[in-house]
C-alpha angles and dihedrals in degrees: 000000000000133000118325093240094048132071120281117265117220122205120204115206112184115216089240090066089058096045103041093075088064098040094112089052089057089050090051094049090047091054091048087062091064113117095248089053097051093111134093092245091062090064091059085086087081093066099067089038094055091042091056092048092049094048094050092047088054092046092052092048091053097049102094137180092271089069098034117048105180132049089229090058090052090051090053091053090048090052091049092051091046090050091051091050090050088049089054090050090049091053090050091051090049093052093049090060101029091104084077092057104091108151128134098202110096093207093049091048091050092051093045094050091046091050094050093047093045093047093050092044091045090057091048096047096044091053095046103036114154122232094253093058137052117230090248094052095050093044092048091049091049090049091054092050090046091052091049089050095050095046090047091048091051093051095044093048092050091049094047092047091051095047101037109028097158096039097037096113100067096026088056092060095034094054092054090049092055094043095046100043098049097088090044090054092046092053091044091051092050092049091047093050091048090050092054097039122092090209125073105248116185124180116237122258091250093051093050090048091051091048090051094049092045090049094047090055102037107032092070085068089060089054088049090050091059090058093041088055089054089053090053094055101034121062088197093061093034088070092044091049092050091052090058103036103022095233101141092170096058 
């Protein structure tokens, strides 16, 4: 590397730099080797996880320069998508050990689930921190979004159970799908309209900021929906899910 007339520049890339991005994956596969997880059904956890990764890769590929004006803004969206993928990995880690969560107190369960998710996500964020953030800043921001998600989930689940007792099971997952996918559809609609329009239409700064904030708060529910759907079709994870979120009817 370097100019032809200058000296060669060597770049040293330690193997740890290549492996740390997948550290949580190694943790997940290690937990899948636990004795209670030595069944084919336990490996179904990979399906919602891979689906989340695929969807966010597609979303990032479709967000073009007509929607995002500044490189910094693109970096922020990249960080949001990376945070959501880490959240999905954290949920997968939680469900592989949720057979150990056997507490009756709702508050204690809430705190324990939050701690496991935050710990797993903290490992993921600290090992993959981008240049524009410090590990503490990203981890703290993730913790705030995680707390908002968990409080919102608790309130929404209680409201749905009260209003739709008999149809709670599918409405529970369906509501999170609708809530979580809205900002993705809005961004996709804007990109689609811009692609078909002969005029250059660019959303205002305020509108893009609102879409980002709405997405940061609501898209985690779409990630959660993918795992709730797994709980609906898999008795193995239905029990694990109930241990974490106390929804015995799901």
